[in-house]
Biotite code that builds the C-alpha atoms (Angstrom):
import biotite.structure as struc

atoms = struc.array([
    struc.Atom([0.000, 0.000, 0.000], chain_id="A", res_id=1, res_name="MET", atom_name="CA", element="C"),
    struc.Atom([1.246, 3.502, -0.855], chain_id="A", res_id=2, res_name="THR", atom_name="CA", element="C"),
    struc.Atom([1.122, 6.475, 1.495], chain_id="A", res_id=3, res_name="ASN", atom_name="CA", element="C"),
    struc.Atom([-0.925, 8.427, -1.048], chain_id="A", res_id=4, res_name="LYS", atom_name="CA", element="C"),
    struc.Atom([-4.531, 9.556, -1.219], chain_id="A", res_id=5, res_name="LEU", atom_name="CA", element="C"),
    struc.Atom([-6.525, 8.836, -4.384], chain_id="A", res_id=6, res_name="LEU", atom_name="CA", element="C"),
    struc.Atom([-8.767, 11.754, -5.416], chain_id="A", res_id=7, res_name="ILE", atom_name="CA", element="C"),
    struc.Atom([-11.397, 11.324, -8.135], chain_id="A", res_id=8, res_name="VAL", atom_name="CA", element="C"),
    struc.Atom([-12.969, 14.342, -9.852], chain_id="A", res_id=9, res_name="GLN", atom_name="CA", element="C"),
    struc.Atom([-16.113, 13.796, -11.886], chain_id="A", res_id=10, res_name="ASN", atom_name="CA", element="C"),
    struc.Atom([-15.841, 17.249, -13.462], chain_id="A", res_id=11, res_name="ILE", atom_name="CA", element="C"),
    struc.Atom([-12.916, 19.635, -13.522], chain_id="A", res_id=12, res_name="SER", atom_name="CA", element="C"),
    struc.Atom([-14.402, 22.565, -11.588], chain_id="A", res_id=13, res_name="HIS", atom_name="CA", element="C"),
    struc.Atom([-15.491, 20.414, -8.614], chain_id="A", res_id=14, res_name="GLU", atom_name="CA", element="C"),
    struc.Atom([-12.052, 19.961, -7.106], chain_id="A", res_id=15, res_name="GLY", atom_name="CA", element="C"),
    struc.Atom([-10.827, 18.992, -3.634], chain_id="A", res_id=16, res_name="PRO", atom_name="CA", element="C"),
    struc.Atom([-10.702, 22.563, -2.301], chain_id="A", res_id=17, res_name="GLY", atom_name="CA", element="C"),
    struc.Atom([-10.172, 22.574, 1.458], chain_id="A", res_id=18, res_name="ILE", atom_name="CA", element="C"),
    struc.Atom([-8.971, 18.981, 1.281], chain_id="A", res_id=19, res_name="LEU", atom_name="CA", element="C"),
    struc.Atom([-6.166, 19.970, -1.084], chain_id="A", res_id=20, res_name="GLU", atom_name="CA", element="C"),
    struc.Atom([-5.195, 22.798, 1.261], chain_id="A", res_id=21, res_name="GLU", atom_name="CA", element="C"),
    struc.Atom([-4.868, 20.329, 4.143], chain_id="A", res_id=22, res_name="LEU", atom_name="CA", element="C"),
    struc.Atom([-2.888, 17.856, 2.065], chain_id="A", res_id=23, res_name="LEU", atom_name="CA", element="C"),
    struc.Atom([-0.430, 20.547, 1.031], chain_id="A", res_id=24, res_name="ASN", atom_name="CA", element="C"),
    struc.Atom([-0.123, 21.942, 4.560], chain_id="A", res_id=25, res_name="GLU", atom_name="CA", element="C"),
    struc.Atom([0.803, 18.520, 5.932], chain_id="A", res_id=26, res_name="HIS", atom_name="CA", element="C"),
    struc.Atom([2.837, 17.473, 2.880], chain_id="A", res_id=27, res_name="GLU", atom_name="CA", element="C"),
    struc.Atom([0.603, 14.467, 2.231], chain_id="A", res_id=28, res_name="ILE", atom_name="CA", element="C"),
    struc.Atom([1.010, 12.948, -1.213], chain_id="A", res_id=29, res_name="ALA", atom_name="CA", element="C"),
    struc.Atom([-2.019, 12.476, -3.446], chain_id="A", res_id=30, res_name="PHE", atom_name="CA", element="C"),
    struc.Atom([-2.916, 11.525, -6.993], chain_id="A", res_id=31, res_name="GLU", atom_name="CA", element="C"),
    struc.Atom([-5.825, 13.209, -8.738], chain_id="A", res_id=32, res_name="ARG", atom_name="CA", element="C"),
    struc.Atom([-7.794, 11.759, -11.662], chain_id="A", res_id=33, res_name="TYR", atom_name="CA", element="C"),
    struc.Atom([-10.332, 13.806, -13.630], chain_id="A", res_id=34, res_name="ASP", atom_name="CA", element="C"),
    struc.Atom([-12.870, 11.538, -15.309], chain_id="A", res_id=35, res_name="LEU", atom_name="CA", element="C"),
    struc.Atom([-14.274, 14.420, -17.369], chain_id="A", res_id=36, res_name="SER", atom_name="CA", element="C"),
    struc.Atom([-10.894, 14.501, -19.148], chain_id="A", res_id=37, res_name="LYS", atom_name="CA", element="C"),
    struc.Atom([-11.084, 10.810, -19.980], chain_id="A", res_id=38, res_name="GLY", atom_name="CA", element="C"),
    struc.Atom([-8.523, 9.774, -17.372], chain_id="A", res_id=39, res_name="GLU", atom_name="CA", element="C"),
    struc.Atom([-8.735, 6.139, -16.266], chain_id="A", res_id=40, res_name="LEU", atom_name="CA", element="C"),
    struc.Atom([-8.806, 5.213, -12.601], chain_id="A", res_id=41, res_name="LEU", atom_name="CA", element="C"),
    struc.Atom([-6.162, 2.985, -11.029], chain_id="A", res_id=42, res_name="PRO", atom_name="CA", element="C"),
    struc.Atom([-6.934, 0.085, -8.730], chain_id="A", res_id=43, res_name="ASN", atom_name="CA", element="C"),
    struc.Atom([-7.614, 1.798, -5.372], chain_id="A", res_id=44, res_name="PRO", atom_name="CA", element="C"),
    struc.Atom([-6.391, -1.094, -3.237], chain_id="A", res_id=45, res_name="SER", atom_name="CA", element="C"),
    struc.Atom([-2.836, 0.251, -3.142], chain_id="A", res_id=46, res_name="SER", atom_name="CA", element="C"),
    struc.Atom([-3.861, 3.663, -1.752], chain_id="A", res_id=47, res_name="TYR", atom_name="CA", element="C"),
    struc.Atom([-4.225, 4.748, 1.868], chain_id="A", res_id=48, res_name="ALA", atom_name="CA", element="C"),
    struc.Atom([-7.612, 6.297, 1.120], chain_id="A", res_id=49, res_name="GLY", atom_name="CA", element="C"),
    struc.Atom([-9.984, 7.304, -1.678], chain_id="A", res_id=50, res_name="MET", atom_name="CA", element="C"),
    struc.Atom([-12.036, 10.495, -2.078], chain_id="A", res_id=51, res_name="VAL", atom_name="CA", element="C"),
    struc.Atom([-14.695, 10.884, -4.783], chain_id="A", res_id=52, res_name="VAL", atom_name="CA", element="C"),
    struc.Atom([-15.990, 14.397, -5.412], chain_id="A", res_id=53, res_name="LEU", atom_name="CA", element="C"),
    struc.Atom([-19.188, 15.792, -6.911], chain_id="A", res_id=54, res_name="GLY", atom_name="CA", element="C"),
    struc.Atom([-20.393, 16.318, -10.448], chain_id="A", res_id=55, res_name="GLY", atom_name="CA", element="C"),
    struc.Atom([-23.486, 16.755, -12.608], chain_id="A", res_id=56, res_name="PRO", atom_name="CA", element="C"),
    struc.Atom([-23.747, 13.067, -13.559], chain_id="A", res_id=57, res_name="GLN", atom_name="CA", element="C"),
    struc.Atom([-26.099, 10.540, -11.989], chain_id="A", res_id=58, res_name="SER", atom_name="CA", element="C"),
    struc.Atom([-24.973, 7.352, -10.310], chain_id="A", res_id=59, res_name="ALA", atom_name="CA", element="C"),
    struc.Atom([-27.731, 5.702, -12.396], chain_id="A", res_id=60, res_name="ASN", atom_name="CA", element="C"),
    struc.Atom([-26.103, 6.666, -15.701], chain_id="A", res_id=61, res_name="ASP", atom_name="CA", element="C"),
    struc.Atom([-25.182, 3.753, -17.944], chain_id="A", res_id=62, res_name="ALA", atom_name="CA", element="C"),
    struc.Atom([-22.091, 5.524, -19.304], chain_id="A", res_id=63, res_name="SER", atom_name="CA", element="C"),
    struc.Atom([-18.719, 3.776, -19.311], chain_id="A", res_id=64, res_name="ALA", atom_name="CA", element="C"),
    struc.Atom([-17.438, 6.524, -17.032], chain_id="A", res_id=65, res_name="GLU", atom_name="CA", element="C"),
    struc.Atom([-20.016, 5.882, -14.289], chain_id="A", res_id=66, res_name="ILE", atom_name="CA", element="C"),
    struc.Atom([-20.083, 2.084, -14.568], chain_id="A", res_id=67, res_name="THR", atom_name="CA", element="C"),
    struc.Atom([-16.286, 2.034, -14.395], chain_id="A", res_id=68, res_name="GLY", atom_name="CA", element="C"),
    struc.Atom([-16.300, 4.333, -11.378], chain_id="A", res_id=69, res_name="GLU", atom_name="CA", element="C"),
    struc.Atom([-18.806, 2.121, -9.576], chain_id="A", res_id=70, res_name="LEU", atom_name="CA", element="C"),
    struc.Atom([-16.550, -0.868, -10.218], chain_id="A", res_id=71, res_name="LYS", atom_name="CA", element="C"),
    struc.Atom([-13.561, 1.002, -8.785], chain_id="A", res_id=72, res_name="THR", atom_name="CA", element="C"),
    struc.Atom([-15.528, 1.989, -5.680], chain_id="A", res_id=73, res_name="ILE", atom_name="CA", element="C"),
    struc.Atom([-16.561, -1.633, -5.150], chain_id="A", res_id=74, res_name="ARG", atom_name="CA", element="C"),
    struc.Atom([-12.873, -2.566, -5.370], chain_id="A", res_id=75, res_name="GLN", atom_name="CA", element="C"),
    struc.Atom([-12.104, -0.009, -2.655], chain_id="A", res_id=76, res_name="ALA", atom_name="CA", element="C"),
    struc.Atom([-14.872, -1.354, -0.421], chain_id="A", res_id=77, res_name="LEU", atom_name="CA", element="C"),
    struc.Atom([-13.740, -4.960, -0.923], chain_id="A", res_id=78, res_name="ASP", atom_name="CA", element="C"),
    struc.Atom([-10.148, -3.996, -0.103], chain_id="A", res_id=79, res_name="ALA", atom_name="CA", element="C"),
    struc.Atom([-11.143, -2.035, 3.023], chain_id="A", res_id=80, res_name="GLY", atom_name="CA", element="C"),
    struc.Atom([-9.679, 1.212, 1.695], chain_id="A", res_id=81, res_name="VAL", atom_name="CA", element="C"),
    struc.Atom([-11.028, 4.217, 3.675], chain_id="A", res_id=82, res_name="PRO", atom_name="CA", element="C"),
    struc.Atom([-13.435, 6.074, 1.396], chain_id="A", res_id=83, res_name="TYR", atom_name="CA", element="C"),
    struc.Atom([-15.040, 9.512, 1.484], chain_id="A", res_id=84, res_name="LEU", atom_name="CA", element="C"),
    struc.Atom([-17.637, 10.572, -1.092], chain_id="A", res_id=85, res_name="GLY", atom_name="CA", element="C"),
    struc.Atom([-19.044, 14.079, -1.479], chain_id="A", res_id=86, res_name="ILE", atom_name="CA", element="C"),
    struc.Atom([-22.411, 14.690, -3.209], chain_id="A", res_id=87, res_name="CYS", atom_name="CA", element="C"),
    struc.Atom([-22.198, 12.452, -6.305], chain_id="A", res_id=88, res_name="LEU", atom_name="CA", element="C"),
    struc.Atom([-19.444, 10.610, -4.413], chain_id="A", res_id=89, res_name="GLY", atom_name="CA", element="C"),
    struc.Atom([-22.027, 9.663, -1.749], chain_id="A", res_id=90, res_name="LEU", atom_name="CA", element="C"),
    struc.Atom([-24.541, 8.512, -4.353], chain_id="A", res_id=91, res_name="GLN", atom_name="CA", element="C"),
    struc.Atom([-21.928, 6.397, -6.134], chain_id="A", res_id=92, res_name="LEU", atom_name="CA", element="C"),
    struc.Atom([-20.901, 4.827, -2.812], chain_id="A", res_id=93, res_name="LEU", atom_name="CA", element="C"),
    struc.Atom([-24.475, 3.880, -1.912], chain_id="A", res_id=94, res_name="VAL", atom_name="CA", element="C"),
    struc.Atom([-25.162, 2.541, -5.413], chain_id="A", res_id=95, res_name="LYS", atom_name="CA", element="C"),
    struc.Atom([-21.919, 0.511, -5.403], chain_id="A", res_id=96, res_name="ALA", atom_name="CA", element="C"),
    struc.Atom([-22.868, -0.991, -2.026], chain_id="A", res_id=97, res_name="ALA", atom_name="CA", element="C"),
    struc.Atom([-26.357, -2.075, -3.091], chain_id="A", res_id=98, res_name="GLY", atom_name="CA", element="C"),
    struc.Atom([-28.492, 0.937, -2.170], chain_id="A", res_id=99, res_name="GLY", atom_name="CA", element="C"),
    struc.Atom([-30.495, 3.182, -4.488], chain_id="A", res_id=100, res_name="GLY", atom_name="CA", element="C"),
    struc.Atom([-30.318, 6.657, -5.986], chain_id="A", res_id=101, res_name="VAL", atom_name="CA", element="C"),
    struc.Atom([-33.613, 8.470, -6.674], chain_id="A", res_id=102, res_name="VAL", atom_name="CA", element="C"),
    struc.Atom([-34.810, 11.947, -7.572], chain_id="A", res_id=103, res_name="ARG", atom_name="CA", element="C"),
    struc.Atom([-35.339, 14.352, -4.676], chain_id="A", res_id=104, res_name="CYS", atom_name="CA", element="C"),
    struc.Atom([-38.857, 15.579, -4.059], chain_id="A", res_id=105, res_name="GLY", atom_name="CA", element="C"),
    struc.Atom([-37.347, 19.036, -4.496], chain_id="A", res_id=106, res_name="GLN", atom_name="CA", element="C"),
    struc.Atom([-33.807, 20.014, -5.441], chain_id="A", res_id=107, res_name="LYS", atom_name="CA", element="C"),
    struc.Atom([-31.630, 21.346, -2.638], chain_id="A", res_id=108, res_name="GLU", atom_name="CA", element="C"),
    struc.Atom([-29.599, 24.268, -3.976], chain_id="A", res_id=109, res_name="ILE", atom_name="CA", element="C"),
    struc.Atom([-27.556, 26.905, -2.167], chain_id="A", res_id=110, res_name="GLY", atom_name="CA", element="C"),
    struc.Atom([-27.567, 27.812, 1.498], chain_id="A", res_id=111, res_name="PHE", atom_name="CA", element="C"),
    struc.Atom([-31.292, 27.928, 2.355], chain_id="A", res_id=112, res_name="ARG", atom_name="CA", element="C"),
    struc.Atom([-34.444, 25.852, 2.447], chain_id="A", res_id=113, res_name="GLU", atom_name="CA", element="C"),
    struc.Atom([-37.473, 26.985, 0.399], chain_id="A", res_id=114, res_name="PRO", atom_name="CA", element="C"),
    struc.Atom([-38.805, 28.742, 3.533], chain_id="A", res_id=115, res_name="ASP", atom_name="CA", element="C"),
    struc.Atom([-35.488, 30.659, 3.813], chain_id="A", res_id=116, res_name="ASP", atom_name="CA", element="C"),
    struc.Atom([-34.244, 28.720, 6.841], chain_id="A", res_id=117, res_name="GLU", atom_name="CA", element="C"),
    struc.Atom([-30.544, 27.770, 6.542], chain_id="A", res_id=118, res_name="PRO", atom_name="CA", element="C"),
    struc.Atom([-29.736, 24.298, 5.262], chain_id="A", res_id=119, res_name="PHE", atom_name="CA", element="C"),
    struc.Atom([-28.653, 22.302, 8.308], chain_id="A", res_id=120, res_name="MET", atom_name="CA", element="C"),
    struc.Atom([-27.807, 18.670, 8.916], chain_id="A", res_id=121, res_name="VAL", atom_name="CA", element="C"),
    struc.Atom([-28.237, 17.065, 12.329], chain_id="A", res_id=122, res_name="GLU", atom_name="CA", element="C"),
    struc.Atom([-26.078, 14.197, 13.514], chain_id="A", res_id=123, res_name="LEU", atom_name="CA", element="C"),
    struc.Atom([-27.904, 11.066, 14.624], chain_id="A", res_id=124, res_name="THR", atom_name="CA", element="C"),
    struc.Atom([-26.850, 9.173, 17.741], chain_id="A", res_id=125, res_name="GLY", atom_name="CA", element="C"),
    struc.Atom([-24.700, 6.988, 15.518], chain_id="A", res_id=126, res_name="GLU", atom_name="CA", element="C"),
    struc.Atom([-23.231, 10.081, 13.879], chain_id="A", res_id=127, res_name="GLY", atom_name="CA", element="C"),
    struc.Atom([-22.309, 11.663, 17.207], chain_id="A", res_id=128, res_name="ARG", atom_name="CA", element="C"),
    struc.Atom([-20.278, 8.553, 18.033], chain_id="A", res_id=129, res_name="ARG", atom_name="CA", element="C"),
    struc.Atom([-18.639, 8.284, 14.616], chain_id="A", res_id=130, res_name="ASP", atom_name="CA", element="C"),
    struc.Atom([-14.923, 8.986, 14.177], chain_id="A", res_id=131, res_name="ALA", atom_name="CA", element="C"),
    struc.Atom([-15.597, 11.296, 11.210], chain_id="A", res_id=132, res_name="LEU", atom_name="CA", element="C"),
    struc.Atom([-17.393, 13.734, 13.504], chain_id="A", res_id=133, res_name="PHE", atom_name="CA", element="C"),
    struc.Atom([-15.152, 13.604, 16.536], chain_id="A", res_id=134, res_name="CYS", atom_name="CA", element="C"),
    struc.Atom([-15.325, 16.968, 18.302], chain_id="A", res_id=135, res_name="GLY", atom_name="CA", element="C"),
    struc.Atom([-18.105, 18.286, 16.060], chain_id="A", res_id=136, res_name="MET", atom_name="CA", element="C"),
    struc.Atom([-21.372, 19.993, 17.109], chain_id="A", res_id=137, res_name="PRO", atom_name="CA", element="C"),
    struc.Atom([-24.621, 18.109, 16.569], chain_id="A", res_id=138, res_name="GLU", atom_name="CA", element="C"),
    struc.Atom([-26.013, 20.552, 13.984], chain_id="A", res_id=139, res_name="ARG", atom_name="CA", element="C"),
    struc.Atom([-23.942, 21.739, 11.029], chain_id="A", res_id=140, res_name="LEU", atom_name="CA", element="C"),
    struc.Atom([-24.702, 24.469, 8.506], chain_id="A", res_id=141, res_name="ARG", atom_name="CA", element="C"),
    struc.Atom([-24.159, 23.242, 4.959], chain_id="A", res_id=142, res_name="VAL", atom_name="CA", element="C"),
    struc.Atom([-24.215, 24.125, 1.273], chain_id="A", res_id=143, res_name="PHE", atom_name="CA", element="C"),
    struc.Atom([-26.329, 21.945, -1.017], chain_id="A", res_id=144, res_name="GLN", atom_name="CA", element="C"),
    struc.Atom([-26.215, 21.324, -4.771], chain_id="A", res_id=145, res_name="LEU", atom_name="CA", element="C"),
    struc.Atom([-28.112, 18.190, -5.759], chain_id="A", res_id=146, res_name="HIS", atom_name="CA", element="C"),
    struc.Atom([-31.296, 16.908, -7.346], chain_id="A", res_id=147, res_name="GLY", atom_name="CA", element="C"),
    struc.Atom([-30.993, 13.254, -6.331], chain_id="A", res_id=148, res_name="GLU", atom_name="CA", element="C"),
    struc.Atom([-30.834, 11.470, -3.004], chain_id="A", res_id=149, res_name="THR", atom_name="CA", element="C"),
    struc.Atom([-30.071, 7.970, -1.720], chain_id="A", res_id=150, res_name="VAL", atom_name="CA", element="C"),
    struc.Atom([-32.052, 5.059, -0.332], chain_id="A", res_id=151, res_name="THR", atom_name="CA", element="C"),
    struc.Atom([-30.190, 2.871, 2.139], chain_id="A", res_id=152, res_name="LEU", atom_name="CA", element="C"),
    struc.Atom([-29.910, -0.817, 2.816], chain_id="A", res_id=153, res_name="THR", atom_name="CA", element="C"),
    struc.Atom([-30.393, -2.108, 6.360], chain_id="A", res_id=154, res_name="GLU", atom_name="CA", element="C"),
    struc.Atom([-26.657, -2.514, 6.787], chain_id="A", res_id=155, res_name="SER", atom_name="CA", element="C"),
    struc.Atom([-25.895, 1.173, 6.103], chain_id="A", res_id=156, res_name="MET", atom_name="CA", element="C"),
    struc.Atom([-25.700, 3.638, 8.999], chain_id="A", res_id=157, res_name="ALA", atom_name="CA", element="C"),
    struc.Atom([-27.431, 7.017, 8.746], chain_id="A", res_id=158, res_name="LEU", atom_name="CA", element="C"),
    struc.Atom([-25.140, 9.547, 10.455], chain_id="A", res_id=159, res_name="LEU", atom_name="CA", element="C"),
    struc.Atom([-26.914, 12.837, 9.733], chain_id="A", res_id=160, res_name="ALA", atom_name="CA", element="C"),
    struc.Atom([-30.341, 13.924, 8.518], chain_id="A", res_id=161, res_name="THR", atom_name="CA", element="C"),
    struc.Atom([-31.795, 16.947, 6.744], chain_id="A", res_id=162, res_name="GLY", atom_name="CA", element="C"),
    struc.Atom([-35.297, 18.429, 6.490], chain_id="A", res_id=163, res_name="ARG", atom_name="CA", element="C"),
    struc.Atom([-35.920, 17.880, 2.787], chain_id="A", res_id=164, res_name="GLY", atom_name="CA", element="C"),
    struc.Atom([-33.672, 15.043, 1.674], chain_id="A", res_id=165, res_name="CYS", atom_name="CA", element="C"),
    struc.Atom([-33.395, 13.056, 4.892], chain_id="A", res_id=166, res_name="ARG", atom_name="CA", element="C"),
    struc.Atom([-30.371, 10.871, 4.125], chain_id="A", res_id=167, res_name="ASN", atom_name="CA", element="C"),
    struc.Atom([-27.542, 13.411, 4.274], chain_id="A", res_id=168, res_name="GLN", atom_name="CA", element="C"),
    struc.Atom([-24.531, 11.564, 5.685], chain_id="A", res_id=169, res_name="ILE", atom_name="CA", element="C"),
    struc.Atom([-24.072, 7.802, 5.508], chain_id="A", res_id=170, res_name="VAL", atom_name="CA", element="C"),
    struc.Atom([-21.529, 5.203, 6.568], chain_id="A", res_id=171, res_name="ARG", atom_name="CA", element="C"),
    struc.Atom([-21.122, 1.958, 4.652], chain_id="A", res_id=172, res_name="VAL", atom_name="CA", element="C"),
    struc.Atom([-19.310, -0.745, 6.586], chain_id="A", res_id=173, res_name="GLY", atom_name="CA", element="C"),
    struc.Atom([-16.634, 0.404, 9.005], chain_id="A", res_id=174, res_name="CYS", atom_name="CA", element="C"),
    struc.Atom([-14.662, 2.952, 6.997], chain_id="A", res_id=175, res_name="ASN", atom_name="CA", element="C"),
    struc.Atom([-16.585, 4.316, 4.008], chain_id="A", res_id=176, res_name="ALA", atom_name="CA", element="C"),
    struc.Atom([-18.533, 7.562, 4.321], chain_id="A", res_id=177, res_name="TRP", atom_name="CA", element="C"),
    struc.Atom([-20.659, 9.705, 2.034], chain_id="A", res_id=178, res_name="GLY", atom_name="CA", element="C"),
    struc.Atom([-21.744, 13.320, 2.480], chain_id="A", res_id=179, res_name="LEU", atom_name="CA", element="C"),
    struc.Atom([-24.643, 14.625, 0.400], chain_id="A", res_id=180, res_name="GLN", atom_name="CA", element="C"),
    struc.Atom([-23.772, 18.191, 1.349], chain_id="A", res_id=181, res_name="CYS", atom_name="CA", element="C"),
    struc.Atom([-20.593, 20.087, 0.478], chain_id="A", res_id=182, res_name="HIS", atom_name="CA", element="C"),
    struc.Atom([-17.920, 20.860, 3.090], chain_id="A", res_id=183, res_name="PHE", atom_name="CA", element="C"),
    struc.Atom([-14.948, 21.231, 0.731], chain_id="A", res_id=184, res_name="GLU", atom_name="CA", element="C"),
    struc.Atom([-15.589, 24.540, -1.020], chain_id="A", res_id=185, res_name="MET", atom_name="CA", element="C"),
    struc.Atom([-13.090, 27.391, -0.972], chain_id="A", res_id=186, res_name="THR", atom_name="CA", element="C"),
    struc.Atom([-14.203, 30.952, -1.854], chain_id="A", res_id=187, res_name="PRO", atom_name="CA", element="C"),
    struc.Atom([-12.497, 30.695, -5.256], chain_id="A", res_id=188, res_name="ALA", atom_name="CA", element="C"),
    struc.Atom([-14.264, 27.388, -5.993], chain_id="A", res_id=189, res_name="MET", atom_name="CA", element="C"),
    struc.Atom([-17.625, 28.822, -5.031], chain_id="A", res_id=190, res_name="PHE", atom_name="CA", element="C"),
    struc.Atom([-17.202, 31.868, -7.231], chain_id="A", res_id=191, res_name="GLU", atom_name="CA", element="C"),
    struc.Atom([-16.336, 29.540, -10.123], chain_id="A", res_id=192, res_name="SER", atom_name="CA", element="C"),
    struc.Atom([-19.381, 27.334, -9.498], chain_id="A", res_id=193, res_name="TRP", atom_name="CA", element="C"),
    struc.Atom([-21.728, 30.324, -9.578], chain_id="A", res_id=194, res_name="ILE", atom_name="CA", element="C"),
    struc.Atom([-20.658, 31.040, -13.126], chain_id="A", res_id=195, res_name="GLY", atom_name="CA", element="C"),
    struc.Atom([-20.836, 27.412, -14.332], chain_id="A", res_id=196, res_name="ILE", atom_name="CA", element="C"),
    struc.Atom([-23.612, 25.485, -12.582], chain_id="A", res_id=197, res_name="ASP", atom_name="CA", element="C"),
    struc.Atom([-27.033, 25.810, -14.217], chain_id="A", res_id=198, res_name="HIS", atom_name="CA", element="C"),
    struc.Atom([-29.014, 25.915, -10.970], chain_id="A", res_id=199, res_name="ASP", atom_name="CA", element="C"),
    struc.Atom([-26.699, 28.414, -9.267], chain_id="A", res_id=200, res_name="LEU", atom_name="CA", element="C"),
    struc.Atom([-26.783, 30.660, -12.344], chain_id="A", res_id=201, res_name="LYS", atom_name="CA", element="C"),
    struc.Atom([-30.539, 31.099, -11.838], chain_id="A", res_id=202, res_name="THR", atom_name="CA", element="C"),
    struc.Atom([-29.937, 32.570, -8.365], chain_id="A", res_id=203, res_name="MET", atom_name="CA", element="C"),
    struc.Atom([-28.791, 36.038, -7.360], chain_id="A", res_id=204, res_name="GLU", atom_name="CA", element="C"),
    struc.Atom([-24.987, 36.020, -7.636], chain_id="A", res_id=205, res_name="ARG", atom_name="CA", element="C"),
    struc.Atom([-24.234, 38.821, -5.164], chain_id="A", res_id=206, res_name="GLU", atom_name="CA", element="C"),
    struc.Atom([-26.602, 37.360, -2.587], chain_id="A", res_id=207, res_name="GLU", atom_name="CA", element="C"),
    struc.Atom([-24.909, 33.962, -2.821], chain_id="A", res_id=208, res_name="LEU", atom_name="CA", element="C"),
    struc.Atom([-21.458, 35.517, -2.463], chain_id="A", res_id=209, res_name="LEU", atom_name="CA", element="C"),
    struc.Atom([-22.577, 37.608, 0.498], chain_id="A", res_id=210, res_name="ARG", atom_name="CA", element="C"),
    struc.Atom([-24.081, 34.619, 2.284], chain_id="A", res_id=211, res_name="GLU", atom_name="CA", element="C"),
    struc.Atom([-20.964, 32.507, 1.740], chain_id="A", res_id=212, res_name="PHE", atom_name="CA", element="C"),
    struc.Atom([-18.833, 35.355, 3.045], chain_id="A", res_id=213, res_name="ASP", atom_name="CA", element="C"),
    struc.Atom([-21.044, 35.631, 6.153], chain_id="A", res_id=214, res_name="ASP", atom_name="CA", element="C"),
    struc.Atom([-20.577, 31.947, 7.067], chain_id="A", res_id=215, res_name="ILE", atom_name="CA", element="C"),
    struc.Atom([-17.104, 31.410, 5.577], chain_id="A", res_id=216, res_name="SER", atom_name="CA", element="C"),
    struc.Atom([-15.248, 31.128, 8.903], chain_id="A", res_id=217, res_name="LYS", atom_name="CA", element="C"),
    struc.Atom([-17.698, 28.583, 10.371], chain_id="A", res_id=218, res_name="GLU", atom_name="CA", element="C"),
    struc.Atom([-17.911, 26.736, 7.048], chain_id="A", res_id=219, res_name="TYR", atom_name="CA", element="C"),
    struc.Atom([-14.134, 26.407, 6.678], chain_id="A", res_id=220, res_name="ALA", atom_name="CA", element="C"),
    struc.Atom([-13.691, 25.275, 10.289], chain_id="A", res_id=221, res_name="GLU", atom_name="CA", element="C"),
    struc.Atom([-16.348, 22.586, 9.828], chain_id="A", res_id=222, res_name="THR", atom_name="CA", element="C"),
    struc.Atom([-14.878, 21.394, 6.539], chain_id="A", res_id=223, res_name="GLY", atom_name="CA", element="C"),
    struc.Atom([-11.333, 21.281, 7.865], chain_id="A", res_id=224, res_name="ARG", atom_name="CA", element="C"),
    struc.Atom([-12.413, 19.362, 10.986], chain_id="A", res_id=225, res_name="ALA", atom_name="CA", element="C"),
    struc.Atom([-14.296, 16.675, 9.026], chain_id="A", res_id=226, res_name="ILE", atom_name="CA", element="C"),
    struc.Atom([-11.562, 16.296, 6.420], chain_id="A", res_id=227, res_name="LEU", atom_name="CA", element="C"),
    struc.Atom([-8.836, 16.170, 9.094], chain_id="A", res_id=228, res_name="ARG", atom_name="CA", element="C"),
    struc.Atom([-10.768, 13.412, 10.829], chain_id="A", res_id=229, res_name="ASN", atom_name="CA", element="C"),
    struc.Atom([-10.899, 11.455, 7.572], chain_id="A", res_id=230, res_name="PHE", atom_name="CA", element="C"),
    struc.Atom([-7.171, 11.903, 6.986], chain_id="A", res_id=231, res_name="LEU", atom_name="CA", element="C"),
    struc.Atom([-6.522, 10.644, 10.511], chain_id="A", res_id=232, res_name="GLU", atom_name="CA", element="C"),
    struc.Atom([-8.648, 7.580, 9.741], chain_id="A", res_id=233, res_name="ILE", atom_name="CA", element="C"),
    struc.Atom([-6.472, 6.891, 6.681], chain_id="A", res_id=234, res_name="THR", atom_name="CA", element="C"),
    struc.Atom([-3.384, 7.351, 8.915], chain_id="A", res_id=235, res_name="ARG", atom_name="CA", element="C"),
    struc.Atom([-1.969, 9.787, 6.379], chain_id="A", res_id=236, res_name="LEU", atom_name="CA", element="C"),
    struc.Atom([-2.271, 12.462, 9.067], chain_id="A", res_id=237, res_name="LEU", atom_name="CA", element="C"),
    struc.Atom([-0.846, 11.594, 12.457], chain_id="A", res_id=238, res_name="GLN", atom_name="CA", element="C"),
    struc.Atom([-1.984, 13.556, 15.517], chain_id="A", res_id=239, res_name="THR", atom_name="CA", element="C"),
])
């Protein structure tokens, strides 16, 4: 096994963000593969951990890209490689492990619910005990950008819930996690997304930027804490 982290991008502009900052700060080696550029994934079993990021695709797509990615994720699960999936990365994890991916009753986009309340996720009892959330508060403010959600098998653990799409954070087995919400965004990434993503482009740009600026300190602290916990699980980051 190498002492490297495997990072999978499903589209170029949805990069590792805060995770990359942490990896560089602690001089942790990683390899990044961008499937939207036609790059082929290696066997994950030789890596210390695997992170799969978001993208506009569906885990139900029959494309060679998605079916190949599902196969790679199953290899990681079979080999016991610590896994973290964000947004599409969660949906691919659940699909690879035998769960389902379905359309949300209503898309979750941005920072607020339809009634203007902030998007929050609340840790379950299982989530409060989970290593990924060590030292974290029970309720976390989040950014959402998805139109699909997951259905779980009995063996999957629900770690955090939301108001609209209930299944927000999931653990599969002992060391594979998926987050429906985004904790990895940097300000530069967010500004890029506003100009690219179809759903975000329909919203008021200055209002989105102002809201992200208002919560940026809390958001970054939350993201760094969760991602540090994952890196500690992989043993790439020693405390």
